N, C-alpha and C positions, 0 to 999 in steps of 0.2 A: 504494500500500500504506500502511495506517495501523496503527500499533501503539500502543495506549494503555496506560500503566502507572501507574495512579493508585490509591492506597489511599483507600477511602471510609469505613472503619470505625474503631473504637477498639480498643485492645488489650483482649483478653478471654481469660480462662482458663476452660476447662472440663476436657476431657481433655488438651488441648494448647493452648499459648498461640497465639493467632492473630497472625500476622505479615503484613507487607506482602508481597504476591506480585507477581511480574512474569512475563512470557512467556519470560524467559531461563532456560536450563537446560543443565547440562553432561551431554550425552548419554552420555559415557563412564562416568559414575558411576551410571547407571540400570540396574537389573537386574530381570528377571522380568516386564516389562510389555509385551513385544513383541506377544503375542496380543491383549491388551486394546487396544493402540494400533491394530492392524490392524482389529479389529472396529469401533472408533469411526471410523476413517478411511473404512471401507467404508460406514458409515451416513451419514457426512457428505459423502463424495465420490462413491462409486459409485452411490448411490441418489438423488443430487441431481437427476439428469435424469428420474427416474421419479416422484419425489414432488414434487408442486406446492406452491406456497405457501412459507411460512417455517416450518421445522420446528425444534422444540426438543428437544435431547437432553440427558439428565442423567446425571452420574456420581454415584452414591450410595454412601457408605461411612462407616465410623466415622472419628473423628479420627486422623490419623497413618497412614492406610492408603495414601496416595500419590495422592489424587484430583487435587491441584494438579499434581503431577509428571506424571501421565498427561495432563492437559489441556495442559500445556506441550509434551509430546512431540507431541501431535496438532496443536497450534497451529503449531509449527515445521515440521511436515510440509508445511504449506501455504505455506511460505516458500521451498521448493526444488523444482527439477525441474518436471515438467509440472503439478503441483498449484498452483504459485504463481499461475497464471492463473485459477484457479477462482473466486476472490473478489476483487472490486475493492477492497473495504474490509475490513480485519482489525483487530479491536479487542479488547484485553485489559483487563478491569476487575476489580479486587479489591474485592468488595462488603463482606463481613463484616457485623457487627452494629452498629447497627441498619440495616435496609433503608431508606435515605433516598433516595426517588425523585428529589428535586431534585438531590442530589449525584451520583447515578448519571447522570441526564440531562445534567448539566453536564459530567461526565467523558467521556461518549460524544461529546458535541459537541466538547469540547476535543481528543479523540483524532482525530476526523475532520478538523478544521480546523487542528490544531496551534497553537491559541491558546485562552486561557481567556476565555470570554464573561463579561462583567460583567452577568449576568442572575440574577434571583432567583425569577422566577415560573415555575412548572412549565409553564403553558400556552405561554409564549413559548419556553422551551427545547425543548419538544416540536415546536413549529412549525419551529424551526430544524433540528432533527434530521430531520424529515420532508423538508424541502427538500434537506438535505445527502445523504440516502441514496436519494432518489426515483429509482427505476429502476436502482439499483445493487445488485449481489449482494454481500452482506456476510457476514462470519463474526464473530460476537460471542461472546466468552467472558466469562461472569459467574462469577467464582471465589468460593467460600465464601459461598454465599447462605443467609441466615436470614430467613425471612419467615413470618408467621403468618396474614396476611390478603391475599386476592387483590386487594383494592381498591387496594393500593399498587402492584401490578404491572400491572394492566389498562391504565391510560392509556399507559404506555410500550410495552406489548405491541401495542396498537392502532396507535400511532405507527410502530412498526418495520415494520408491514405495508406501508408505502410502499416498502420495499426490493423488489428484484426477486425473482421466484419462484426458489426454489432457495437462498435465503439460509438461514443456519443460526445457531442460538443453542446454545452448549454451556454447561451449568450444572454446577457442582460443589456438592454439599451433603451434609450428614450425614443428612438426614431425607427419607424417602420422601414425606412430606406436602408438603414444599417442592417436590419434583419435580412433584407433582400440581398444586399451585397455579400453577406456571410453565407448565402446559399441555404437559407432556412427551409426546412421541410415541414415544420409546424411552428406557428406563431401563437404564443399565449398572451393575449391582451389582458393586462392587469387592471381591474376596475377598482374604484374607491371602496373602502370598507363601509358597511352599513352603519347607521347612527349608533346602534347599540355597541358595536365593536369599536367605533371611534371613542365612545365614552369609556370602554374598558381600557383602551390605551391611555387616554388622558387621565383617567383616575389613578393609574399606577404612578403617574408623575405628580399629579395635583394633591393626592392624599398622603403621600409619603411623609412620615415624620411630623404630621400635624396633630393638633389637639383634637379630641373627640368632637367638641362643639364645632370646630371649623370643618371637620369632615362631614358632619351632618348637613351643614349649610351648603357645602360644595356638592354633596350628593343630590340636593334639591335642584340646584341650578346647572349642574354639570351636563346632564343630558341635553339641555337646551343649547348650551355652549357648543357641544359636539355637533348638534344639528346645524347650527349657524355656520360653524367652520366647514362642515361638509358642503353646505350650500354655496359658500364662497369659493370653495375649491372647484366645484363643478362649473361655476360661472367663469373662473379664471382659466380653466383648461377645456 
């Protein structure tokens, strides 16, 4: 099993500040994404025996919707129980902006071999990746992908075809166009949480370390705040 946790991008602000992401997540604090997780696991796991080749699945949604969190839930699903044997190699890469194919290739190789190769040529890096994953079934997560031209992705995509049939690539991105460039075979559009789930998330933050009287007051107005916040979000996006 291999887990790579490498930040490849720079800090950038648009709707939300982009931060370094990893595969680690506190499942107890996640609300409202069970169905999304089950759908993605089904696409990645249940259909792996019927769909040949290497399939790419994308999670698409606006900033702050929980794309990374959902990817973390799915990634960790394959670390436990019967699913942990499905992929010989599991890699998590935080891409961000810009899409630097050399850094991405180096990060993948470092994740597989647990060492940082002192290589700077894309050709050499891709040859090493091909040798490392040849005949192996892998699960690669590329989180927070921003790419405008497929020429940066194609060399790596071709290299990854040396992995075993049934390998999977899971991409998270804000843009449908990115999913198309990545050659996505299934796009999972992430929708806003329901009002009740929004309040579940907000209450974890708002009620933490507060006096009982304050908690009771917030419990009364909290659901309405969540409703208004959700309405504003839908208008903005």
